[in-house]
N, C-alpha and C positions, 0 to 999 in steps of 0.2 A: 755280494761284492764284486763289478767290474773292473778290473786293477790293471793299469798303460807298466805296465811289462819290461816296455820291450825299446825301451827307450837307451841307446848309449849315450848318448852325448847329454843328457841331465839323471840328474838321481837326488832324493829324498835323502841325504846322508845320515841326519838326525830328530829330535828331536827334543824340544825341551823346553819351563818355563814361559809355554806361550809362547815359542819359539821356530817355524823349522829352517835348519842348516842342508844350504843348495849346492850342487855342484849345475851351470847351467855353462859346457862346452870349459873351459881350461878356468871357470871363475867361480868363489865361494863365495854367492849371498847372501844374508841371515834375512828374515823376514817372518813379521808379526803372522801366526797361526792362530783365531781362535779355539780350535781344534784340541792343541795341544793345552791337556788344561792339566798333564801329570808336571813334576820337577824331580830327575830323575839325572844322574853325572853326568858330565862331561867328556868322556876318557878321549871321543876322535879327535885329533890331531889340528883337524880343520877347523877350528873354533877361532884354533886363537892367528887362524886364516886366510882372516878374511877382506874379501875385495870389493865388498854393499852390506852396506847393515840397513836395513829402514828402520827406524826409531819410532815408534806410538806416541801421541801426546795423547797428556792425559782429558784436555779439550776437544779431543775426537781430532780424524787424520794424525799429523806424521811429516818425519824428510830424513833423507836421505842422505848416509855421510859413506861416502868414500875412502876407498884407501889401494889404485890401481890400477881403476876398476873405464873402461874405456867406453865411451860416447856411447859408441853401440859396437854387436860383433853379432853372429853368429850362429850357431845351430842347423844338427840335423835331422830330422825320423825318417830313417828310410831315403827316399831320395826325394823328397826332398828341405826345402831352406827358409828359413825362418831368422829374418834378421830383429833383434832386443832392443830394447835398449830401455832403461829406468825410468821412470814416468810417475805421475800426481797419483798421490793413496799405493806405494808397495813397490803398484803394475810393472813385471816386463813385456806384454802383450804377447804374452799366450802360455796358455792350459796348461801345463802340458798334462794334464790327466785325460782332456780331454781324448790321447792317440786312443784309448781304447773303445771308444765306439767313434773316432774316423775307420779304422780298422773292421769295425762291424757293419760299417754302411761301405767298406770299398768291393767286401769280399761281396754282395751281396749285388753290387752295380758292375763288376768286373764278373759275374756270373751268371748277369741277366739273358745274356746273349743276344741283348737289343737296342737299340739307341733311348738311354735314360738323362730324363731328362733333371736336376733339377735346385730346388730354392733355400738357400738359402738365409733365412732370418734373427734380425739380429747377429749381423758374419764377424764386427769386433775386424778381427782380423787375418784373418783368412782362413784359418791351420783347416774347418771345416771342407773349405771351399776349395783350398790345393788338396785335400785329399779326396775328394769329391771325382774335379776338372783328371787328376791323375789314375782315379779309377780309370776314365774314360766317361764318365758322365760332362753334360752340357749344363752351366750351373747356371743361375743367375745370384748376383750377391750384395744386400739388400741391407745395410747399416747409412743410420741417423748423421751418424760422423762423418764428415768430407775428412780431416785425419785421420783415420779409422780405414777407412774404403784407401785412400793412398799410401797408407801401410799393407796393406793385402798385396790391394798392387805390386805394390815393390818386393816381399815376398813370390808375389805369381813371379817376379820375372828371376831375382836370384831360383826362385826351384826352378825353372828349363819349361814354362805356360806363358809364357807372354802370348805366343798367340792362340794359347788351349781357347775352348771354346762359352769364355764367361765375361755375363754383365753385369759390366757392375752401375750399381745406384747409390746417389747418398738420396737418403727419404727413407718417412716416419711409415714403420714397416706394417701399423696399422690402414693406411691408406691405398700404398701399393698392393698389399690383399684387395680389398677394396676395389680399385682403378682391373685386378689382372683379370677379377672376377667379370663384370664389364664387359671386361676386354675377351674373354671368354678362352684367357690363357691356361692350359693344366701341367700339371709334374705330374713325376712320376713321386720320385722322393721329396718329403720335405723337414727339410730342418729349422728349427728355433735353439734357440735361448736367449731368453728375454731378462734383459736386467732388471731389481726387485725395482727400482726408480727409475724412471728417465725422464725426458721431455725429447721433441723431436725435434728437428731441421728449423720447424714453424711457429715450435715453443708446446706442439702437444704434450697432452701428459698421461704416462705411463705407470699405472701404479699394482704391481704382480698377483695383491689380493683381487684386487677389480676389472682388472683385463685378461690374466692369462684363457680363464674356464672359455667365455662370448671372442675370445679371439683364435683358439682353436678351433669349437662350432664351425668360427667363420672361412676359417686356412683351409675344411677340409674340404669347401666346394672347388680346392684347384690341384683337388689330389684327379689324377690324370684313370681309365676306365683299366689300364692295369699299375696300379697303385704295385709300387717295388717297397717301400718301407718310410717310418715315417720320427722323427726326433726331437723327442724336447727334454731338453735339458734344466734343469734348476741348480742352485744355489742361494734360496733362499732357502729360511730354517723354512717355513710350514708346509714346502712344500717336500715332503718326506714321496721316500719311493709309491708307497700304497696310492697317494693322494694322484699322481702322475698315473699310475695307474686306470684308475676309476674314470681320469679325465680321460686318456683314447678313449676307455674302455667304449668311455657313453657318448665319445664324436668319433671317430675313424671307424671304431669295428663298428657303431652300429654305420653307416656309411657302407664301409667296403669289405666288414666279414677280415677276417687271419686270424691274428690276435699277438696280446703285450705281452710284453715281461719290463718288470721297474727294477731298478737296484740303486745303489749306494755304487760309486765310485772311486775311483781309491790309487794314490800311489804306494808300492812298498816303499819300508826304512831301513838302508844297508844296514846299517849300527844293528837292530833289534831282529829283524822280522816282519816290524808288524805293518802292519798295512795305515796309513794316515786316509780315514774322507774326506774324502772332494767333496761336493751334491751328491748330486743325485740324476737319474740317468730313465728315462723311461720311453722302451722303443717299441713297434708296431713293424709288423713284416705280412702281407699278406700271404 
């Protein structure tokens, strides 16, 4: 498992009864997590010091309950700054487990010794975009949500990357890739974090089980003559590491050679030393 264990401003303090107790900077949040199927003793004092608690509804969805939590605050990862706010369906605007992937491709970019162009698809609030830009890459950031792209730009400003070579685009990822192929544009690194289900800006429907393999196949046409890396993240239960590995082997490796690794990604739990699984990633490098 690849573990995001270099955080100072974030930690999973404890887990029990379908919930994870987290510290985001100086604030303590309690959120549901379907992986936490155990019922262990809640001995940590932070269980009684919550700033926010997301209650899941029996009917689906849920709602936040706040105890002295600001509408927005920031945390840091190395030189990056992320602006957080609790919003719909338990999220805060950041997936801390992805830091293990940021470290991986940042190292590759830093050691490349040449200009690197990166494409970040389904780019959300820009964690991977900022990490790649900070490592020295020029980045194209694509997401179908205007609100998420605006949030990502704010994170870039907070991280001192306002003038970094980042192209911000609100677009349907499939249509964007198709247009980039027609334009003859290529990229040295490609990152994708596809949702299980989603809609593009014009109502385009994305269902990951039907769409992901042809999309990966399509996206390989954007790889440069000297590609550096390809990364797929998945939070969908059916897309296990072995599936991600097979997808990349039969598309990216077929075109560019190189080698593939795939694994679960996770976060260390302070209270007991366990690692909480948080999805899976497939990585290709030349």
